[in-house]
Structure formats: C-alpha cells, structure tokens
MARMARRO-40245 format. One record per residue (C-alpha): residue in one letter; x, y, z. Coordinates in steps of 0.2 Angstrom, whole numbers, padded with zeros to 4 digits, always signed. Each point is the difference from the previous one (the first is absolute). Example, Ala and Ser with C-alpha at 12.3 -4.5 7.8 and 13.67 -1.06 7.14 Angstrom:
! residues 2
a+0062-0022+0039/s+0006+0017-0003/
***
This chain:
! residues 493
m+0000+0000+0000/p+0007+0017-0004/k+0007+0011+0014/e-0012+0014+0006/n+0007+0017-0003/s-0007+0014+0011/c-0003+0016-0009/g-0003+0010+0016/v-0013+0003+0014/d-0013+0013+0002/v-0010+0004+0016/c-0019+0000-0002/l-0006+0015+0010/e-0018-0001-0005/s-0002-0016+0010/p-0009+0003+0017/l+0011-0002+0015/e-0015-0006+0010/n+0000-0017-0009/a+0019-0002+0000/p+0008-0013+0012/h+0011+0007+0014/c+0018-0002+0004/p+0009+0008+0016/h+0000+0017-0009/g-0019+0000-0003/p-0010-0003-0016/t+0011-0006-0014/l+0000+0007-0018/l-0005-0009-0016/f+0014-0002-0013/q+0000-0007-0017/r+0015-0007-0009/y+0001-0001-0019/i+0008-0016-0007/k+0005-0004-0018/q+0006-0017-0005/s+0008+0007-0015/a+0000+0016-0011/r-0013-0007-0012/e-0012-0006+0013/d-0013+0011+0009/a+0003+0005+0018/t-0009-0007+0014/v-0003+0008+0017/q+0002-0008+0018/k-0009+0009+0014/f+0005-0001+0018/y+0000+0009+0017/a+0016+0005+0008/c+0005+0012+0014/s-0004+0019-0003/a+0016+0006+0010/c+0013-0013-0004/r+0006-0003-0018/d+0012-0013+0005/r-0007-0017+0005/k+0014-0002+0013/d-0008+0014+0010/c-0018-0006-0001/s-0003-0017-0008/f-0019+0002-0003/f-0005-0006-0017/q-0017-0006-0006/q-0006-0003-0018/v-0017+0006-0005/g-0012-0014+0000/e+0011-0011+0012/k-0010-0010+0013/v+0007+0003+0017/s-0003-0013+0013/e-0007+0004+0017/a+0016-0006+0008/k+0010+0012-0011/l-0012+0015+0004/n+0002-0003+0019/a+0019-0002-0002/r+0000+0016-0010/e-0010+0010+0013/d+0010-0007+0014/m+0016+0006-0009/n-0008+0017-0003/r-0004+0002+0018/k+0017-0005+0006/s+0009+0012-0011/q-0008+0015+0009/p+0008+0009+0015/p-0003-0010+0016/n-0008+0015+0009/s-0014+0011-0006/h+0003+0019-0003/r-0009+0005+0016/e+0011-0013+0010/y+0016+0007-0008/y-0005+0018+0004/t-0004-0004+0018/s+0017-0007+0002/f+0007+0016-0008/e-0009+0011+0013/k+0007-0010+0014/a+0018+0003-0008/k-0003+0019-0001/l-0003+0000+0019/t+0017-0008+0003/p+0016+0010+0001/a+0010+0001-0017/s+0015-0008+0008/s-0011-0016+0004/r-0007-0001-0017/t+0008-0012-0012/f-0004-0004-0018/c+0004-0018-0007/q+0005+0001-0018/t+0000-0019-0002/c-0019-0001+0005/n-0004+0018-0005/v-0009+0002+0017/l+0001+0014+0013/l+0004-0007+0017/i-0002+0006+0018/p+0011-0007+0014/k-0011-0015+0004/d+0001-0006-0019/k+0019+0002-0002/p+0006-0017+0008/s-0008-0010-0015/h+0010+0010-0013/q+0017-0001+0008/d+0009-0008-0015/h-0008+0013-0013/k+0006+0016-0007/l-0007+0013+0012/l+0000+0019-0001/s-0001+0011+0016/p-0005+0013+0006/v-0015+0004-0011/t-0004+0018+0002/d-0017+0009-0002/a+0006+0006-0017/d+0004-0018-0006/l-0018-0005+0005/q-0007+0014-0011/k+0011-0005-0015/p+0001-0019+0000/s+0007-0001-0018/h+0017+0005+0008/l-0002-0015+0012/l-0007-0013-0012/k+0012-0009-0012/p-0007+0004-0018/l-0007-0014-0010/d+0009-0002-0017/n-0011-0010-0011/k-0001+0012-0016/k-0016-0008-0007/t-0010-0002+0016/n+0004+0012+0014/a+0017+0009-0003/q+0002+0013+0013/y+0011+0014-0007/l-0003+0014+0012/f+0000+0018-0005/s+0014+0011+0005/d-0002+0015+0012/e+0001+0012-0015/t-0014-0009-0010/v-0011-0001+0015/s+0003+0019+0004/f-0004+0004-0019/m-0016-0010+0000/l-0007+0008+0016/s+0004+0017-0005/t-0009-0003-0017/f-0015-0007+0009/r-0001+0015+0012/r+0002+0012-0014/l-0014-0008-0010/g-0011+0001+0015/f-0002-0019+0003/t-0006-0004+0018/h-0001-0019-0002/v+0013-0012-0008/l-0004-0018-0004/c+0017-0009+0000/v-0001-0016-0010/g+0016-0009+0004/s+0010+0017+0005/p+0004-0003+0018/r+0013+0014+0002/i-0013+0014-0006/f-0013-0007+0012/e+0013+0000+0015/a+0005+0018-0004/i-0019+0005+0000/s-0006-0010+0015/s+0015+0005+0011/d-0004+0019-0003/e-0018+0001-0005/s-0003+0017+0009/s+0013+0010-0008/l-0002-0007-0017/g-0019+0002+0000/m-0002-0017-0008/q-0006-0018+0005/a+0005-0016-0008/l-0006-0018-0002/l+0013-0014-0005/l-0005-0015-0010/d+0014-0012-0001/i+0002-0019-0002/d+0014-0001+0013/h-0009-0006+0016/r+0015+0005+0011/y-0008+0018+0001/q-0015-0007+0009/q+0010+0001+0016/f+0004+0018-0002/f-0015+0008-0007/s-0018-0001+0006/p-0014-0007-0011/d-0006+0017-0003/h+0016+0005-0008/f+0006-0016-0009/c-0008-0013-0010/r+0008-0015-0006/y-0003+0000-0019/n+0004-0008-0016/m+0001+0013-0014/f+0000-0014-0014/n-0018-0006+0004/h-0007+0015+0011/h-0001-0012+0015/f-0001+0005+0018/f+0006-0014+0011/g-0009+0008+0015/g-0017-0003-0009/e-0015+0012+0002/e+0008+0009+0015/s+0015+0006-0010/k-0011+0003-0016/k-0011+0012+0011/i+0015+0010+0006/y+0007+0001-0018/t-0018+0005-0006/k-0002+0014+0013/f+0017+0007-0004/l-0005+0001-0019/r-0014+0012+0004/n+0013+0014+0002/e-0001+0013-0014/k+0018+0006+0001/l+0008-0018-0001/v+0015-0005-0010/v+0006-0018-0003/v+0018-0004-0001/t+0005-0018-0005/d+0018-0007-0001/p-0003-0018-0007/p+0013-0013-0003/f+0009+0003-0016/g-0003-0018-0006/g-0019+0001+0003/l-0011-0001-0016/v-0005+0018-0005/e-0017-0005-0006/v-0005-0008+0016/i+0006+0015+0010/a-0009+0012-0011/f-0016-0010+0002/t+0001+0002+0019/v+0004+0019-0002/k-0016+0002-0011/k-0010-0009+0014/i+0006+0011+0013/m-0004+0015-0011/q-0017-0006-0004/e-0003-0004+0019/w+0005+0018+0005/k-0012+0007-0013/v-0014-0011+0007/e+0003+0002+0019/g+0004+0019-0001/k-0012+0004-0014/h+0014+0009-0009/e+0000+0004-0019/k+0018+0004-0002/n+0014-0013-0001/l+0009-0006+0015/p+0018+0007+0001/l+0013-0013-0002/m+0019-0002+0001/w+0006-0017-0006/i+0019-0003+0003/f+0008-0011-0014/p+0015+0000-0012/y+0000+0011-0015/f+0002-0014-0012/m-0017-0006+0004/e-0008+0016-0006/k-0008-0007-0015/k-0008-0015+0009/i-0007+0012+0014/e-0007+0012-0013/e-0008-0015-0009/f-0011-0004+0015/l-0001+0017+0008/p+0001+0013-0014/t-0004+0014+0012/l+0017-0001+0008/t+0015+0010-0004/m+0018-0004+0005/l+0010+0013+0010/d+0018+0003-0002/y+0003-0001+0019/k+0012-0014+0005/v-0006-0010+0015/d+0014-0006+0011/y+0000-0015+0011/s+0011-0001+0016/n+0002-0019+0000/h+0002-0003-0019/a+0018-0004-0007/v-0001+0012-0015/f-0017+0009+0000/h+0006+0016+0007/g+0010+0015-0005/g+0015-0003+0011/p+0018-0004-0005/m-0004-0019+0000/g-0016+0003-0010/r-0004-0001-0018/k+0009+0012-0012/q-0017+0009-0004/g-0007-0002+0017/s-0015-0011+0005/p-0011-0006-0015/v-0016+0001+0011/r-0012+0013-0004/i-0017+0007+0006/f-0015-0004-0012/t-0015+0012+0005/n-0016+0007-0006/i+0003+0016+0009/p+0004+0014-0013/p+0019-0001-0002/i+0002+0019+0002/d-0007-0001+0017/v+0013-0012+0006/i+0015+0012+0004/l+0017-0010-0001/p+0015+0006+0011/e+0009+0014-0009/d+0017-0006+0003/s-0002-0015-0012/y-0015+0005-0011/k-0007+0015-0010/l-0016+0006-0007/c-0003-0003-0018/a-0013+0014-0006/r-0003-0009-0016/c-0004-0017+0008/q-0008+0008+0015/r+0008-0012+0012/y+0016-0001+0010/v+0014-0010-0007/s+0018-0006+0003/k+0013+0014-0003/q+0008-0012-0013/n-0016-0002-0009/v+0000+0010-0016/h-0016+0005-0009/c+0000-0007-0018/d-0007+0012-0013/v-0006-0015-0011/c-0009-0010+0013/d-0005+0016+0009/a+0003-0008+0017/c+0014-0003+0013/t+0003-0018-0006/s+0013-0007+0012/k-0006-0015+0011/d+0016-0005+0009/g+0006+0017+0006/g+0013+0002-0014/a+0000+0010-0016/y-0010-0008-0015/v+0003+0004-0018/h-0013-0001-0014/c+0001-0013-0014/f-0008+0005-0016/k-0001-0017-0006/c-0009-0007+0015/e-0009+0016+0002/t+0002+0001+0018/c+0013+0004+0013/v+0012-0013+0007/k+0014-0002+0012/s+0016+0009-0005/s+0009-0017+0001/r-0011-0008-0014/v+0004+0001-0019/h-0012-0004-0014/c+0002-0017-0008/n-0007-0002-0017/k-0001-0019+0001/c-0011+0000+0016/n-0008+0017-0006/c+0001+0007+0018/c+0013+0008+0011/e+0011-0013+0010/l+0016+0000+0009/p+0015+0000-0011/d+0005-0018+0004/h-0017-0008-0001/s-0004-0016-0009/c-0010+0003-0016/g-0014-0012-0005/r-0010+0000+0016/t-0016-0010+0000/l-0015+0012-0003/e-0014+0000+0012/g-0017-0004-0006/c-0016-0010+0004/h+0003-0017+0008/i-0017-0006-0005/c-0002+0004-0019/g+0018+0005-0004/e-0004+0017-0007/m+0012+0014+0004/d-0012+0015+0001/h-0007-0004+0017/k+0004-0009+0017/r-0008-0015+0007/r-0011+0010+0011/d-0008+0009-0015/c-0002-0015-0011/p-0017-0001-0009/n+0001-0019+0000/k+0003+0000+0019/n-0018-0006+0004/s+0001-0014-0012/v+0015-0008+0008/k-0004-0018+0005/v+0001-0004+0018/q+0012-0014+0003/k-0009-0016+0006/r+0007-0008+0016/h-0002-0016+0010/d-0008+0004+0017/e+0001-0010+0016/s-0016-0009-0004/q+0008-0009-0014/s+0005-0018+0003/v+0018-0006-0001/e-0005-0012-0014/d-0007+0014-0011/r+0015+0011+0001/p+0012+0000-0015/r+0015-0010+0004/k+0018+0006-0004/k+0010-0011-0011/k+0014-0009+0008/r+0017+0006-0006/t+0010-0014-0006/e+0016+0000+0010/k+0017-0002-0010/p+0012-0012+0008/e+0013+0010+0010/t+0018+0000-0007/s+0013+0003+0013/k+0014+0013-0003/k+0013-0014+0000/n-0009-0009-0015/n-0002+0016-0010/a+0019+0004+0002/g+0004-0018-0006/n-0011+0002-0015/r+0008+0016-0005/a+0017-0007+0002/y-0005-0015-0011/k-0007+0011-0014/q+0016+0011+0001/r+0011-0016-0002/k-0010-0007-0014/l+0000+0017-0010/r+0019+0001+0003/k+0003-0017-0008/q-0011+0004-0015/r+0011+0016-0003/q+0016-0010+0001/k-0006-0013-0013/k-0005+0014-0012/s+0017+0008+0002/
***
C-alpha cells in the first residue's frame, strides 16, 4: 500500500466547543489533516480532536478521531486523568494560605522553587531538600513573576516577561488614552504593576492566565485561570462571572501576549469572542481596544484574521529572553516583537529617544525607518532601513537583492529553484489550501473504529526475511571474487 503523505493540518474553528471531548486543558479543538497517496490522486481528509493549548503530543497526548467509539472504561480513565492533572487545591484554598503567609513576618516566609509553593514556618520541614528562597518580602508577594521560575514551552505557555521599560511604556500609554480597566490575557507583569499601585495609576486589572501558580498570590476576583486557545475558564461559572462583570467597563483595553508558537487563527478567534462579549455585556457600539503582542514577521497572518489591526514600530523587550531585547547581548536590530492594535496609530506616542513622528504616515516610527515615496509609507518592519525594488514593486530589506530566476528579492547566497507554494488539495498555484474551491468536496478518510472485530481488520503482509549473512562471510566472498578476477587478468596477459 502506498505511503500516506500529509499535506498539512487545518483547525476547524466553526466546530462548537460544547460538543468537543475534554483534555486537561479544557475542550479540545477539531483538526483536519489532508492526505494524498500520490500527486495524481485526489486528497482525502482525516478529522480528529487534539489539545487546544499543546501542539506537541509530548505535552498533551490527547488524540481522538472523529467517529471513534470510545469505551466507557476509556472515558472514565480520561476523566480521572483530567482531574488529576489539575492543581491539588482550589483557588480559594490557595488564597487562604496566602493570607496566612501575609500575616507572617517576611523573614519567616519561604518560597519553594521546586514545588512552586509559598511556605510558612510549619510547612518548611517537608521541603528541606528543595531549592528554597527566603526571605519573601511584601514586594515579592505583590510581584510573584519575580519569584516563579518562568515556563519555557514556546508553543503552550512560554513565559517571556516584559522588561521594566516596556511595562512603563504600556502603562503610560493606557493612562494617556484614558483607560481605567485593563484585561491582561497572559501579561502578568502589566497586571502586577497595576494591581500593586491601583490608586496612583487610576486603573484596575484582571489577569487571565493558564499558569495555576498565580492562584496562590491573587484572589479569585483578580485572577482567573484561563486557556486563551479555547476561551475556557478552569474555575467554571464563578470565574466566568468575574470576567463578565469586568467586561462591562466602558474604558477597557485588552492586552494579550500569547506564546509565539500558538496558532494565529485560534488566538484571533478567541479575541473576536472577547470583543463580541464586551459589546453584548456593556452594550457598546464601538470596537473594544486591543493590543496584541507578537513578532513582526507574523503581520500578514494577523491581518488576515483581524484586518482592523495595525502594527506599531515599538520594539517590545523581554527581561528573561536571550535576544529579544535592545541590550548589548540582544539582536542587532533589537527585539522583533511588536504591538498590533486597533487603536489609531497616531494616538500611540512612542518614546522620542528612539522614534519619530511621520506626518505623511500619521504614526510614530523608528528613527531608522525611511518614508518611501513610491510606496508612500514607512515600510521598514525589522527596525532597519528598507529599499524599494521596482521589479518586486515593494520595499525589501537592504540585505536582499533581486533574483531573476526566483523573480523576487533574496539573500545574495540563496539557493535558486525553491519549491513554489500552492494548494495542497487541487495543486493550483493561485490560492492556498484554506481557500480551495474544492475543499468541501474532499473525501473523508474511512477508518476502522473500536467496534470492528480483529478478523475484519485488514492484515499486514508478512515481510519475507532474508537470511542474515555475517560480516565474516561477506569479507570472504569479496576476497574470493577479487582472487578470481586477478587470475582472469593474468591469463589474458
């Protein structure tokens, strides 16, 4: 049987999450994999459910094909695993322990970095062999992101934390634009800065984050454990009510800093849900202000799903990332991370030491960004100067040169003849798989479910094993052939 060739995987966001099976991270998402046996044959599609938050099966092994009959024993085992994967204590219980710790002197407080638990003296004996931090000051309790070891899974919950300069810029922007409430979706540093000084800033914040460790530092009224990839609240209706109440504020802005490996279309789908719920709950007619933090090279993808967003030139720095900052150890052009927003760019004033106002573009841009008269825009994306290519009819990085073979601008030492991208379903080059007109006619691949008996399943052909030949015999055969060939040459001569 020919080997199956996967032509890519798409997520089916139109499928209702209410009917989806659950994994430890909430409702799963429906995916479809396109498969072609050969270039001549039509594509088939395999539909399956997988984890919304984890793109690697090593992080969450959930997998269920559509139409698969799951036994009751397997369902019970799955529910048991989902339950055991949750934190051992409830949010209320965690916060009750936190309030007890606050009454303890700072010198007696200890944080166990091995277990990620805040300890009081009576709890310390059971953690003697662990990595402990002490004392834990009141300032540490207000900003636990400095205590917690950041999670580093880039596709699920990568915790790259904003630098102090970035936090200061964001807060001053919110204050200048008159926002009084900030919904932080995976942006703990901004939430901590606001919640630790609400009175002077004149703002309130609510943190939505999948990291359960924040439950022991922030009350249920200020923190909801949340999965942004499926809009799931782990605290159930209680958390959902807190979030809904917060949405009713008119002067609200959402700031989200998703994992860079997350699917853009899934994040955009969740953002649209939040925007729609804000309109319904607050009876607002305008659009909810949004700031989405993401790398600049994802601009086209973001604008595809949220065309109202514009990318700003501001370079977002992280304090714990190896190169995503502007220091001497950072990237040459600085951080590649930008702010995508539906706030008018002219209203977001960037720091004058590194940015300038372009009157023609009506927005603040990097000082190295040169306005192109042909494009009539400041076209630089990475922070360096761009040049206009008249053959490509667009501006490109100054390090690129036009290649007539590839018919585009590439690096001088690139390899020509790259495979052109097109549609994986019909093979046409003028559209992608997502927009294929034949997409709905793709046949669903048949599968054998658990109800099929062993006798009815197709049996694999047994491979005929060749007798093994030892290395010694191989060497002997080669020597014999060489001697025979040598004798033949001697006779001819």
